[in-house]
Each structure stands twice: as C-alpha cells, then as structure tokens.
N, CA and C atoms as a LAMMPS dump frame, in Angstrom:
ITEM: TIMESTEP
0
ITEM: NUMBER OF ATOMS
657
ITEM: BOX BOUNDS ff ff ff
-5.0000000000000000e+02 5.0000000000000000e+02
-5.0000000000000000e+02 5.0000000000000000e+02
-5.0000000000000000e+02 5.0000000000000000e+02
ITEM: ATOMS id mol type element x y z
1 1 1 N -420.557 113.311 77.729
2 1 2 C -419.122 113.219 77.945
3 1 3 C -418.836 112.254 79.091
4 2 1 N -417.946 111.308 78.9
5 2 2 C -417.618 110.327 79.915
6 2 3 C -416.688 110.935 80.953
7 3 1 N -416.668 110.32 82.127
8 3 2 C -415.771 110.768 83.18
9 3 3 C -416.328 111.982 83.896
10 4 1 N -415.435 112.769 84.467
11 4 2 C -415.811 113.956 85.224
12 4 3 C -416.542 114.946 84.326
13 5 1 N -417.678 115.44 84.807
14 5 2 C -418.425 116.41 84.016
15 5 3 C -417.855 117.803 84.272
16 6 1 N -417.35 118.406 83.21
17 6 2 C -416.705 119.717 83.283
18 6 3 C -417.484 120.713 82.433
19 7 1 N -417.792 121.846 83.017
20 7 2 C -418.467 122.921 82.302
21 7 3 C -417.539 124.137 82.289
22 8 1 N -417.355 124.699 81.109
23 8 2 C -416.502 125.876 80.955
24 8 3 C -417.319 127.013 80.355
25 9 1 N -417.323 128.161 81.026
26 9 2 C -417.971 129.352 80.498
27 9 3 C -416.903 130.212 79.831
28 10 1 N -416.991 130.334 78.511
29 10 2 C -415.937 131.041 77.785
30 10 3 C -416.526 131.753 76.576
31 11 1 N -415.887 132.852 76.191
32 11 2 C -416.341 133.609 75.027
33 11 3 C -415.178 134.289 74.348
34 12 1 N -415.011 135.583 74.568
35 12 2 C -413.967 136.318 73.847
36 12 3 C -412.537 136.093 74.34
37 13 1 N -412.354 135.542 75.526
38 13 2 C -410.989 135.396 76.047
39 13 3 C -410.161 134.38 75.276
40 14 1 N -410.804 133.316 74.825
41 14 2 C -410.099 132.309 74.017
42 14 3 C -411.117 131.636 73.1
43 15 1 N -410.758 131.436 71.846
44 15 2 C -411.7 130.831 70.912
45 15 3 C -411.938 129.368 71.273
46 16 1 N -413.126 128.904 70.971
47 16 2 C -413.548 127.565 71.382
48 16 3 C -412.687 126.464 70.762
49 17 1 N -412.218 126.668 69.541
50 17 2 C -411.392 125.652 68.88
51 17 3 C -410.086 125.44 69.651
52 18 1 N -409.458 126.534 70.04
53 18 2 C -408.231 126.443 70.843
54 18 3 C -408.523 125.771 72.168
55 19 1 N -409.635 126.167 72.786
56 19 2 C -409.998 125.605 74.088
57 19 3 C -410.232 124.094 74.002
58 20 1 N -410.949 123.664 72.973
59 20 2 C -411.259 122.241 72.827
60 20 3 C -410.014 121.399 72.576
61 21 1 N -409.003 121.997 71.935
62 21 2 C -407.749 121.271 71.719
63 21 3 C -407.027 121.001 73.034
64 22 1 N -407.313 121.829 74.032
65 22 2 C -406.657 121.692 75.336
66 22 3 C -407.468 120.808 76.266
67 23 1 N -408.788 121.015 76.276
68 23 2 C -409.639 120.362 77.269
69 23 3 C -410.951 119.902 76.651
70 24 1 N -411.261 118.631 76.839
71 24 2 C -412.556 118.084 76.44
72 24 3 C -413.552 118.428 77.53
73 25 1 N -414.51 119.283 77.22
74 25 2 C -415.459 119.751 78.22
75 25 3 C -416.731 120.224 77.536
76 26 1 N -417.721 120.583 78.347
77 26 2 C -418.949 121.191 77.845
78 26 3 C -418.742 122.705 77.857
79 27 1 N -418.737 123.321 76.687
80 27 2 C -418.465 124.754 76.588
81 27 3 C -419.762 125.538 76.45
82 28 1 N -419.917 126.533 77.318
83 28 2 C -421.097 127.389 77.318
84 28 3 C -420.668 128.841 77.138
85 29 1 N -421.587 129.705 76.671
86 29 2 C -421.249 131.123 76.45
87 29 3 C -420.92 131.833 77.758
88 30 1 N -420.425 133.065 77.682
89 30 2 C -420.13 133.835 78.891
90 30 3 C -421.284 133.777 79.888
91 31 1 N -420.951 133.523 81.124
92 31 2 C -421.973 133.287 82.141
93 31 3 C -422.689 134.569 82.538
94 32 1 N -423.988 134.452 82.725
95 32 2 C -424.788 135.529 83.298
96 32 3 C -425.405 135.019 84.591
97 33 1 N -426.127 135.876 85.268
98 33 2 C -426.717 135.526 86.552
99 33 3 C -427.555 134.251 86.446
100 34 1 N -427.26 133.283 87.293
101 34 2 C -428.006 132.033 87.333
102 34 3 C -427.363 130.88 86.594
103 35 1 N -426.437 131.158 85.695
104 35 2 C -425.846 130.09 84.876
105 35 3 C -424.97 129.141 85.69
106 36 1 N -424.216 129.68 86.639
107 36 2 C -423.351 128.823 87.453
108 36 3 C -424.198 127.932 88.353
109 37 1 N -425.231 128.488 88.955
110 37 2 C -426.136 127.677 89.78
111 37 3 C -426.784 126.57 88.957
112 38 1 N -427.18 126.914 87.747
113 38 2 C -427.828 125.937 86.865
114 38 3 C -426.873 124.793 86.524
115 39 1 N -425.636 125.127 86.22
116 39 2 C -424.648 124.096 85.893
117 39 3 C -424.377 123.202 87.099
118 40 1 N -424.284 123.8 88.269
119 40 2 C -424.052 123.02 89.492
120 40 3 C -425.234 122.093 89.775
121 41 1 N -426.44 122.6 89.625
122 41 2 C -427.635 121.796 89.878
123 41 3 C -427.822 120.699 88.839
124 42 1 N -427.252 120.908 87.645
125 42 2 C -427.373 119.92 86.565
126 42 3 C -426.275 118.859 86.614
127 43 1 N -425.423 118.91 87.614
128 43 2 C -424.456 117.828 87.796
129 43 3 C -423.021 118.106 87.422
130 44 1 N -422.681 119.355 87.15
131 44 2 C -421.278 119.668 86.859
132 44 3 C -420.427 119.362 88.084
133 45 1 N -419.287 118.741 87.857
134 45 2 C -418.362 118.44 88.958
135 45 3 C -417.215 119.44 89.025
136 46 1 N -416.862 119.995 87.868
137 46 2 C -415.885 121.08 87.796
138 46 3 C -416.479 122.175 86.923
139 47 1 N -416.467 123.398 87.414
140 47 2 C -416.901 124.548 86.62
141 47 3 C -415.717 125.497 86.481
142 48 1 N -415.375 125.783 85.234
143 48 2 C -414.3 126.734 84.95
144 48 3 C -414.945 128.015 84.427
145 49 1 N -414.915 129.04 85.248
146 49 2 C -415.5 130.319 84.875
147 49 3 C -414.393 131.217 84.317
148 50 1 N -414.441 131.442 83.014
149 50 2 C -413.487 132.338 82.364
150 50 3 C -414.194 133.645 82.024
151 51 1 N -415.165 133.58 81.123
152 51 2 C -415.878 134.786 80.704
153 51 3 C -417.278 134.85 81.299
154 52 1 N -417.68 136.056 81.602
155 52 2 C -419.036 136.312 82.064
156 52 3 C -419.457 137.692 81.61
157 53 1 N -420.75 137.942 81.586
158 53 2 C -421.23 139.262 81.18
159 53 3 C -420.959 140.264 82.297
160 54 1 N -420.752 141.503 81.908
161 54 2 C -420.533 142.569 82.881
162 54 3 C -421.673 143.582 82.837
163 55 1 N -421.813 144.255 81.713
164 55 2 C -422.785 145.332 81.607
165 55 3 C -423.935 144.986 80.665
166 56 1 N -423.792 143.885 79.923
167 56 2 C -424.833 143.51 78.968
168 56 3 C -426.042 142.88 79.663
169 57 1 N -425.803 142.252 80.84
170 57 2 C -426.844 141.53 81.561
171 57 3 C -426.402 141.469 83.021
172 58 1 N -427.183 140.799 83.858
173 58 2 C -426.799 140.672 85.264
174 58 3 C -425.622 139.713 85.39
175 59 1 N -424.601 140.127 86.121
176 59 2 C -423.377 139.345 86.251
177 59 3 C -423.567 138.164 87.2
178 60 1 N -422.657 137.205 87.093
179 60 2 C -422.647 136.046 87.988
180 60 3 C -422.589 136.522 89.438
181 61 1 N -423.494 136.011 90.254
182 61 2 C -423.565 136.432 91.654
183 61 3 C -422.626 135.604 92.531
184 62 1 N -422.144 136.222 93.584
185 62 2 C -421.277 135.522 94.526
186 62 3 C -422.004 134.328 95.138
187 63 1 N -423.266 134.527 95.438
188 63 2 C -424.008 133.476 96.145
189 63 3 C -424.152 132.207 95.316
190 64 1 N -424.203 132.335 93.984
191 64 2 C -424.349 131.118 93.177
192 64 3 C -423.04 130.351 93.112
193 65 1 N -421.923 131.045 93.168
194 65 2 C -420.628 130.357 93.248
195 65 3 C -420.512 129.658 94.601
196 66 1 N -420.933 130.332 95.654
197 66 2 C -420.913 129.716 96.99
198 66 3 C -421.846 128.503 97.031
199 67 1 N -422.972 128.596 96.348
200 67 2 C -423.906 127.464 96.248
201 67 3 C -423.225 126.275 95.573
202 68 1 N -422.51 126.544 94.473
203 68 2 C -421.807 125.469 93.762
204 68 3 C -420.738 124.837 94.651
205 69 1 N -419.98 125.673 95.351
206 69 2 C -418.932 125.161 96.243
207 69 3 C -419.549 124.299 97.344
208 70 1 N -420.672 124.728 97.867
209 70 2 C -421.343 123.972 98.928
210 70 3 C -421.802 122.603 98.439
211 71 1 N -422.142 122.518 97.152
212 71 2 C -422.555 121.243 96.569
213 71 3 C -421.36 120.342 96.248
214 72 1 N -420.15 120.858 96.466
215 72 2 C -418.957 120.06 96.206
216 72 3 C -418.367 120.23 94.822
217 73 1 N -418.842 121.251 94.091
218 73 2 C -418.317 121.509 92.754
219 73 3 C -416.945 122.179 92.877
220 74 1 N -416.013 121.74 92.07
221 74 2 C -414.693 122.38 92.007
222 74 3 C -414.823 123.616 91.119
223 75 1 N -414.582 124.802 91.68
224 75 2 C -414.744 126.055 90.946
225 75 3 C -413.377 126.643 90.626
226 76 1 N -413.12 126.858 89.329
227 76 2 C -411.879 127.463 88.861
228 76 3 C -412.24 128.782 88.174
229 77 1 N -411.502 129.842 88.475
230 77 2 C -411.755 131.138 87.854
231 77 3 C -410.494 131.735 87.275
232 78 1 N -410.63 132.376 86.119
233 78 2 C -409.45 132.934 85.467
234 78 3 C -409.83 133.983 84.443
235 79 1 N -408.868 134.817 84.078
236 79 2 C -408.867 135.632 82.875
237 79 3 C -409.769 136.859 82.905
238 80 1 N -411.041 136.683 83.187
239 80 2 C -411.996 137.777 83.088
240 80 3 C -412.907 137.778 84.313
241 81 1 N -414.203 137.583 84.124
242 81 2 C -415.097 137.489 85.279
243 81 3 C -414.625 136.41 86.251
244 82 1 N -414.071 135.33 85.716
245 82 2 C -413.592 134.248 86.572
246 82 3 C -412.47 134.692 87.495
247 83 1 N -411.549 135.51 86.973
248 83 2 C -410.449 136.018 87.79
249 83 3 C -410.97 136.941 88.884
250 84 1 N -411.907 137.799 88.509
251 84 2 C -412.489 138.741 89.473
252 84 3 C -413.206 138.003 90.594
253 85 1 N -414.069 137.061 90.237
254 85 2 C -414.816 136.338 91.266
255 85 3 C -413.89 135.449 92.115
256 86 1 N -412.878 134.858 91.517
257 86 2 C -411.953 134.025 92.29
258 86 3 C -411.192 134.861 93.306
259 87 1 N -410.833 136.077 92.951
260 87 2 C -410.11 136.93 93.891
261 87 3 C -410.973 137.304 95.086
262 88 1 N -412.292 137.291 94.882
263 88 2 C -413.228 137.638 95.956
264 88 3 C -413.642 136.425 96.779
265 89 1 N -413.561 135.231 96.177
266 89 2 C -414.129 134.043 96.822
267 89 3 C -413.13 132.911 97.034
268 90 1 N -411.843 133.16 96.828
269 90 2 C -410.88 132.075 97.023
270 90 3 C -410.805 131.629 98.485
271 91 1 N -411.147 132.511 99.408
272 91 2 C -411.163 132.131 100.825
273 91 3 C -412.222 131.068 101.116
274 92 1 N -413.21 130.959 100.221
275 92 2 C -414.296 130 100.397
276 92 3 C -414.102 128.741 99.549
277 93 1 N -412.986 128.675 98.818
278 93 2 C -412.684 127.453 98.087
279 93 3 C -412.598 127.578 96.578
280 94 1 N -412.934 128.74 96.029
281 94 2 C -412.78 128.916 94.587
282 94 3 C -411.298 129.086 94.273
283 95 1 N -410.829 128.446 93.218
284 95 2 C -409.407 128.501 92.858
285 95 3 C -409.183 129.491 91.721
286 96 1 N -408.289 130.439 91.921
287 96 2 C -407.938 131.397 90.893
288 96 3 C -406.687 130.972 90.15
289 97 1 N -406.646 131.26 88.863
290 97 2 C -405.509 130.882 88.019
291 97 3 C -405.098 132.081 87.164
292 98 1 N -403.804 132.356 87.11
293 98 2 C -403.287 133.348 86.175
294 98 3 C -402.931 134.689 86.786
295 99 1 N -402.257 135.499 85.984
296 99 2 C -401.777 136.814 86.424
297 99 3 C -402.912 137.76 86.769
298 100 1 N -403.987 137.755 85.98
299 100 2 C -405.083 138.697 86.226
300 100 3 C -405.726 138.408 87.571
301 101 1 N -405.934 137.143 87.869
302 101 2 C -406.425 136.768 89.2
303 101 3 C -405.485 137.287 90.281
304 102 1 N -404.188 137.068 90.097
305 102 2 C -403.205 137.506 91.093
306 102 3 C -403.219 139.018 91.261
307 103 1 N -403.407 139.738 90.154
308 103 2 C -403.427 141.205 90.232
309 103 3 C -404.668 141.709 90.946
310 104 1 N -405.818 141.067 90.724
311 104 2 C -407.011 141.434 91.485
312 104 3 C -406.828 141.108 92.968
313 105 1 N -406.263 139.955 93.233
314 105 2 C -406.074 139.518 94.62
315 105 3 C -405.154 140.464 95.374
316 106 1 N -404.113 140.935 94.711
317 106 2 C -403.136 141.81 95.359
318 106 3 C -403.603 143.25 95.459
319 107 1 N -404.657 143.599 94.731
320 107 2 C -405.136 144.969 94.715
321 107 3 C -404.54 145.809 93.607
322 108 1 N -403.687 145.21 92.786
323 108 2 C -403.126 145.945 91.648
324 108 3 C -404.237 146.328 90.671
325 109 1 N -405.214 145.45 90.528
326 109 2 C -406.419 145.746 89.764
327 109 3 C -407.595 145.826 90.73
328 110 1 N -408.486 146.765 90.484
329 110 2 C -409.641 146.937 91.367
330 110 3 C -410.948 146.892 90.578
331 111 1 N -410.995 147.614 89.49
332 111 2 C -412.24 147.806 88.752
333 111 3 C -412.571 146.643 87.812
334 112 1 N -413.863 146.338 87.697
335 112 2 C -414.341 145.388 86.69
336 112 3 C -413.961 145.851 85.289
337 113 1 N -413.86 147.146 85.125
338 113 2 C -413.568 147.774 83.838
339 113 3 C -412.252 147.275 83.238
340 114 1 N -411.347 146.781 84.069
341 114 2 C -410.045 146.315 83.584
342 114 3 C -410.18 145.159 82.592
343 115 1 N -411.145 144.294 82.797
344 115 2 C -411.277 143.103 81.951
345 115 3 C -412.467 143.163 81.001
346 116 1 N -413.248 144.227 81.096
347 116 2 C -414.423 144.362 80.234
348 116 3 C -414.006 144.688 78.803
349 117 1 N -414.748 144.15 77.857
350 117 2 C -414.527 144.474 76.45
351 117 3 C -415.832 144.293 75.693
352 118 1 N -415.876 144.838 74.491
353 118 2 C -417.04 144.707 73.623
354 118 3 C -416.75 143.593 72.632
355 119 1 N -417.71 142.674 72.449
356 119 2 C -417.458 141.558 71.544
357 119 3 C -418.666 141.271 70.668
358 120 1 N -418.381 140.663 69.539
359 120 2 C -419.412 140.259 68.591
360 120 3 C -420.248 139.15 69.247
361 121 1 N -421.585 139.281 69.282
362 121 2 C -422.413 138.415 70.121
363 121 3 C -422.635 136.986 69.642
364 122 1 N -422.324 136.679 68.394
365 122 2 C -422.557 135.323 67.885
366 122 3 C -421.328 134.441 68.065
367 123 1 N -420.188 134.927 67.609
368 123 2 C -418.951 134.149 67.693
369 123 3 C -418.008 134.658 68.778
370 124 1 N -418.433 135.684 69.519
371 124 2 C -417.685 136.242 70.655
372 124 3 C -416.328 136.825 70.253
373 125 1 N -416.201 137.253 69.027
374 125 2 C -414.946 137.857 68.582
375 125 3 C -414.777 139.221 69.246
376 126 1 N -413.625 139.475 69.895
377 126 2 C -413.411 140.773 70.552
378 126 3 C -413.402 141.916 69.546
379 127 1 N -414.075 143 69.89
380 127 2 C -414.101 144.191 69.06
381 127 3 C -413.279 145.311 69.701
382 128 1 N -413.248 145.34 71.021
383 128 2 C -412.422 146.308 71.73
384 128 3 C -411.321 145.567 72.494
385 129 1 N -410.403 146.329 73.052
386 129 2 C -409.264 145.743 73.775
387 129 3 C -409.445 145.968 75.274
388 130 1 N -409.381 144.924 76.08
389 130 2 C -409.524 145.112 77.529
390 130 3 C -408.357 145.912 78.101
391 131 1 N -408.659 146.734 79.063
392 131 2 C -407.645 147.608 79.656
393 131 3 C -406.484 146.812 80.25
394 132 1 N -406.771 145.646 80.794
395 132 2 C -405.701 144.847 81.399
396 132 3 C -404.673 144.418 80.357
397 133 1 N -405.118 144.13 79.136
398 133 2 C -404.177 143.792 78.066
399 133 3 C -403.339 144.998 77.656
400 134 1 N -403.991 146.158 77.597
401 134 2 C -403.272 147.388 77.253
402 134 3 C -402.216 147.68 78.308
403 135 1 N -402.596 147.575 79.552
404 135 2 C -401.67 147.794 80.671
405 135 3 C -400.477 146.826 80.578
406 136 1 N -400.781 145.573 80.304
407 136 2 C -399.746 144.533 80.226
408 136 3 C -398.75 144.828 79.108
409 137 1 N -399.252 145.178 77.945
410 137 2 C -398.37 145.466 76.81
411 137 3 C -397.564 146.739 77.012
412 138 1 N -398.13 147.727 77.658
413 138 2 C -397.371 148.936 77.973
414 138 3 C -396.2 148.618 78.894
415 139 1 N -396.45 147.779 79.897
416 139 2 C -395.377 147.435 80.838
417 139 3 C -394.269 146.633 80.152
418 140 1 N -394.66 145.745 79.231
419 140 2 C -393.655 144.981 78.488
420 140 3 C -392.832 145.917 77.604
421 141 1 N -393.527 146.826 76.923
422 141 2 C -392.831 147.776 76.052
423 141 3 C -391.868 148.647 76.845
424 142 1 N -392.293 149.034 78.034
425 142 2 C -391.404 149.83 78.889
426 142 3 C -390.194 149.009 79.331
427 143 1 N -390.437 147.773 79.747
428 143 2 C -389.354 146.904 80.218
429 143 3 C -388.344 146.61 79.115
430 144 1 N -388.818 146.565 77.873
431 144 2 C -387.934 146.272 76.739
432 144 3 C -387.296 147.528 76.153
433 145 1 N -387.588 148.688 76.748
434 145 2 C -386.972 149.924 76.289
435 145 3 C -387.609 150.54 75.061
436 146 1 N -388.791 150.055 74.691
437 146 2 C -389.494 150.611 73.527
438 146 3 C -390.002 152.012 73.853
439 147 1 N -390.532 152.17 75.061
440 147 2 C -391.02 153.467 75.538
441 147 3 C -390.514 153.689 76.955
442 148 1 N -390.586 154.929 77.435
443 148 2 C -390.182 155.206 78.812
444 148 3 C -391.408 155.244 79.723
445 149 1 N -391.17 155.413 81.014
446 149 2 C -392.274 155.391 81.981
447 149 3 C -393.288 156.509 81.723
448 150 1 N -392.823 157.693 81.371
449 150 2 C -393.73 158.809 81.131
450 150 3 C -394.68 158.504 79.972
451 151 1 N -394.141 157.957 78.893
452 151 2 C -394.977 157.584 77.747
453 151 3 C -395.968 156.501 78.137
454 152 1 N -395.487 155.539 78.879
455 152 2 C -396.342 154.436 79.343
456 152 3 C -397.535 154.978 80.124
457 153 1 N -397.279 155.869 81.061
458 153 2 C -398.351 156.401 81.897
459 153 3 C -399.317 157.271 81.1
460 154 1 N -398.798 158.026 80.141
461 154 2 C -399.667 158.875 79.319
462 154 3 C -400.597 158.038 78.44
463 155 1 N -400.064 156.987 77.834
464 155 2 C -400.899 156.12 76.994
465 155 3 C -401.951 155.421 77.85
466 156 1 N -401.552 154.961 79.024
467 156 2 C -402.497 154.294 79.918
468 156 3 C -403.611 155.255 80.343
469 157 1 N -403.264 156.483 80.611
470 157 2 C -404.265 157.486 80.997
471 157 3 C -405.269 157.707 79.867
472 158 1 N -404.782 157.763 78.638
473 158 2 C -405.676 157.915 77.481
474 158 3 C -406.602 156.711 77.372
475 159 1 N -406.051 155.513 77.536
476 159 2 C -406.862 154.296 77.458
477 159 3 C -407.951 154.286 78.532
478 160 1 N -407.599 154.694 79.729
479 160 2 C -408.566 154.716 80.831
480 160 3 C -409.687 155.718 80.569
481 161 1 N -409.371 156.785 79.843
482 161 2 C -410.362 157.837 79.605
483 161 3 C -411.45 157.41 78.625
484 162 1 N -411.202 156.349 77.877
485 162 2 C -412.174 155.864 76.896
486 162 3 C -413.133 154.868 77.536
487 163 1 N -414.391 154.918 77.137
488 163 2 C -415.362 153.916 77.582
489 163 3 C -414.952 152.574 76.991
490 164 1 N -415.154 151.484 77.731
491 164 2 C -414.561 150.203 77.348
492 164 3 C -414.89 149.724 75.928
493 165 1 N -416.096 149.967 75.383
494 165 2 C -416.327 149.502 74
495 165 3 C -415.5 150.274 72.966
496 166 1 N -414.999 151.439 73.367
497 166 2 C -414.244 152.291 72.435
498 166 3 C -412.739 152.063 72.507
499 167 1 N -412.308 151.181 73.383
500 167 2 C -410.865 150.974 73.549
501 167 3 C -410.315 150.04 72.482
502 168 1 N -409.631 150.626 71.526
503 168 2 C -408.852 149.869 70.549
504 168 3 C -407.487 150.527 70.486
505 169 1 N -406.485 149.77 70.08
506 169 2 C -405.154 150.375 69.992
507 169 3 C -405.143 151.525 68.992
508 170 1 N -405.903 151.381 67.908
509 170 2 C -405.924 152.442 66.897
510 170 3 C -406.45 153.744 67.487
511 171 1 N -407.556 153.668 68.217
512 171 2 C -408.132 154.883 68.799
513 171 3 C -407.222 155.473 69.869
514 172 1 N -406.615 154.627 70.656
515 172 2 C -405.725 155.104 71.72
516 172 3 C -404.509 155.809 71.122
517 173 1 N -403.908 155.177 70.131
518 173 2 C -402.712 155.753 69.524
519 173 3 C -403.034 157.008 68.723
520 174 1 N -404.19 157.038 68.092
521 174 2 C -404.608 158.253 67.393
522 174 3 C -404.793 159.403 68.382
523 175 1 N -405.371 159.083 69.542
524 175 2 C -405.582 160.108 70.571
525 175 3 C -404.262 160.586 71.173
526 176 1 N -403.234 159.746 71.078
527 176 2 C -401.926 160.097 71.636
528 176 3 C -401.099 160.996 70.725
529 177 1 N -401.529 161.153 69.486
530 177 2 C -400.825 162.025 68.548
531 177 3 C -400.784 163.45 69.095
532 178 1 N -399.602 164.031 69.14
533 178 2 C -399.448 165.385 69.65
534 178 3 C -399.306 165.466 71.156
535 179 1 N -399.609 164.351 71.849
536 179 2 C -399.477 164.309 73.309
537 179 3 C -398.181 163.618 73.702
538 180 1 N -397.787 162.655 72.879
539 180 2 C -396.606 161.839 73.133
540 180 3 C -395.581 162.071 72.033
541 181 1 N -394.332 162.001 72.382
542 181 2 C -393.244 162.142 71.416
543 181 3 C -393.486 161.249 70.203
544 182 1 N -393.339 161.83 69.013
545 182 2 C -393.654 161.115 67.778
546 182 3 C -392.855 159.85 67.575
547 183 1 N -391.571 159.876 67.894
548 183 2 C -390.725 158.692 67.721
549 183 3 C -391.145 157.581 68.674
550 184 1 N -391.458 157.949 69.918
551 184 2 C -391.903 156.964 70.907
552 184 3 C -393.217 156.322 70.459
553 185 1 N -394.096 157.158 69.909
554 185 2 C -395.385 156.648 69.447
555 185 3 C -395.206 155.676 68.291
556 186 1 N -394.299 155.996 67.384
557 186 2 C -394.009 155.089 66.272
558 186 3 C -393.458 153.756 66.768
559 187 1 N -392.576 153.817 67.73
560 187 2 C -391.995 152.577 68.278
561 187 3 C -393.072 151.724 68.934
562 188 1 N -393.987 152.376 69.67
563 188 2 C -395.033 151.61 70.34
564 188 3 C -396.029 151.045 69.333
565 189 1 N -396.341 151.815 68.289
566 189 2 C -397.215 151.284 67.229
567 189 3 C -396.611 150.007 66.638
568 190 1 N -395.319 150.068 66.362
569 190 2 C -394.637 148.911 65.786
570 190 3 C -394.651 147.734 66.754
571 191 1 N -394.448 148.022 68.021
572 191 2 C -394.484 146.971 69.047
573 191 3 C -395.855 146.283 69.058
574 192 1 N -396.919 147.063 69.024
575 192 2 C -398.278 146.516 69.04
576 192 3 C -398.535 145.676 67.795
577 193 1 N -398.048 146.122 66.661
578 193 2 C -398.245 145.386 65.413
579 193 3 C -397.533 144.041 65.408
580 194 1 N -396.383 143.973 66.061
581 194 2 C -395.515 142.788 65.929
582 194 3 C -395.46 141.926 67.197
583 195 1 N -395.488 142.552 68.357
584 195 2 C -395.172 141.817 69.582
585 195 3 C -396.255 141.805 70.648
586 196 1 N -397.392 142.407 70.403
587 196 2 C -398.384 142.519 71.478
588 196 3 C -398.808 141.147 71.994
589 197 1 N -399.111 141.116 73.273
590 197 2 C -399.536 139.889 73.952
591 197 3 C -401.011 140.015 74.349
592 198 1 N -401.646 138.875 74.525
593 198 2 C -403.044 138.815 74.952
594 198 3 C -403.083 138.096 76.295
595 199 1 N -403.01 138.878 77.372
596 199 2 C -402.929 138.29 78.706
597 199 3 C -404.192 137.52 79.068
598 200 1 N -405.337 138.019 78.664
599 200 2 C -406.574 137.307 78.983
600 200 3 C -406.581 135.92 78.337
601 201 1 N -406.112 135.829 77.111
602 201 2 C -406.043 134.527 76.445
603 201 3 C -405.017 133.627 77.118
604 202 1 N -403.874 134.171 77.47
605 202 2 C -402.836 133.376 78.129
606 202 3 C -403.342 132.804 79.445
607 203 1 N -404.05 133.626 80.218
608 203 2 C -404.592 133.147 81.493
609 203 3 C -405.684 132.103 81.28
610 204 1 N -406.527 132.313 80.262
611 204 2 C -407.585 131.345 79.97
612 204 3 C -406.99 129.988 79.606
613 205 1 N -405.951 129.987 78.8
614 205 2 C -405.288 128.737 78.423
615 205 3 C -404.672 128.07 79.648
616 206 1 N -404.076 128.855 80.525
617 206 2 C -403.505 128.288 81.756
618 206 3 C -404.594 127.629 82.603
619 207 1 N -405.765 128.266 82.664
620 207 2 C -406.87 127.697 83.445
621 207 3 C -407.364 126.382 82.845
622 208 1 N -407.482 126.335 81.529
623 208 2 C -407.922 125.099 80.871
624 208 3 C -406.928 123.965 81.122
625 209 1 N -405.658 124.275 81.092
626 209 2 C -404.639 123.26 81.381
627 209 3 C -404.718 122.817 82.835
628 210 1 N -405.026 123.753 83.725
629 210 2 C -405.176 123.415 85.148
630 210 3 C -406.339 122.44 85.341
631 211 1 N -407.463 122.714 84.678
632 211 2 C -408.627 121.823 84.786
633 211 3 C -408.292 120.451 84.203
634 212 1 N -407.583 120.436 83.088
635 212 2 C -407.168 119.163 82.489
636 212 3 C -406.323 118.362 83.461
637 213 1 N -405.412 119.028 84.163
638 213 2 C -404.55 118.344 85.14
639 213 3 C -405.374 117.803 86.303
640 214 1 N -406.356 118.588 86.757
641 214 2 C -407.216 118.14 87.861
642 214 3 C -407.979 116.883 87.456
643 215 1 N -408.503 116.883 86.242
644 215 2 C -409.263 115.712 85.78
645 215 3 C -408.384 114.485 85.709
646 216 1 N -407.159 114.654 85.218
647 216 2 C -406.26 113.512 85.099
648 216 3 C -405.94 112.885 86.45
649 217 1 N -405.901 113.721 87.464
650 217 2 C -405.608 113.222 88.807
651 217 3 C -406.816 112.55 89.437
652 218 1 N -408.021 113.088 89.169
653 218 2 C -409.221 112.594 89.839
654 218 3 C -409.85 111.389 89.146
655 219 1 N -409.588 111.194 87.855
656 219 2 C -410.246 110.077 87.148
657 219 3 C -409.406 108.805 87.216
C-alpha cells in the first residue's frame, strides 16, 4: 500500500467490506497479545485498534501500546478493545474515538464485559449481542417513550445476568416474560426488530473516518 502504512485490527464490530469502503488500509483480525507490538515493529505508522480478543486468548497488553507510541506510531482506539485501551492510555498519547470510549473514560462503563461478545471465528460474524449495545438501545427506547425507566432497568438487569456468549435479544426478551408488563415487552420487541442501533459499529465507522482524515492531512 502506498503512502502512510495503516494497520487496522477489526472483526465483529464492522464487516471488512464496509471498512474497506471507508479506509484503504491493511486489515488484520482482532488483536491478541503481541499483535500491536508486531505491527509497530513491522513499520505501521498508524494503528487503529477496534477489535481485540478478551477471553479467547491473551488480550492486548498496555505495554505494547506504549511501545508503539514510543516508536512514534499514531494509535487510535474505538468501539471494543480499542475503546477500553484508549480510555486507559489516552494520557500517554493514544487517541480514543466514539461514545464507548467516552463512556469508559467517564466511568459510565467499567467492565470489559460491556463490549465482549461471541462471534463466528472465520468471518467474525457476531453471534451474541454486546451489553453496551443492549444498554444503548434500552436508553433510546426509554427516551422515545417505548418503555419506561423501570422496564429499562429490569431488562438491563436480565441482560447483565447472562454470560456474554448467551446474550441475544431473543434470550433476554424470553427471560423477561412474566417479569415485565406484556404490552411494554411487545413494544420493545418491535423496537428491536425495526429500530435497534449498533453502537459498536457506529463507533468503528467513526474511527475509520478519523484515520482517513489523519492520513489526508499527513500525506
């Protein structure tokens, strides 16, 4: 690839075809321990960390991001592991992008579990729903009057009680039967079918556009 060498670690947060339409870069699978250091040592000038492994393998270490920054690599983090690490290392020069990064930075989100999900290992297709997306859609539904605060909190509590690979809207809503008012549950089911948002994808796209803008300025 000519010009600035850009490496993007991405998987389930945004499909590669969508990503490539936004940014011409070298796309690698979700990062595990050592991958960021390897990319920095191999000459990457910008590394965009979106997805990384959480429980499947050893996660990206803070020290390897600091190593990349020390080498002069521009580090951008967003959406998933990237948002989490950026919230921890932005004081050292890593740039965070998107709402999820902001929520981790502010303390609204604390646990890694918020962005964890189970995905198909070949094409990285999401199989479960990350808690942060569920939280986001509940808040939108509440703001739009689809459900009230009590329903919102009850559904969120049910979602939190499930292990992350088991979190799907179908399982959550099935578990809510008999716990939540039937009419409210029907309205929320309809909302999820028609209007649900994917915050992790939205943040990932924002990060890719940010990297594209940086390249345009530097080249």
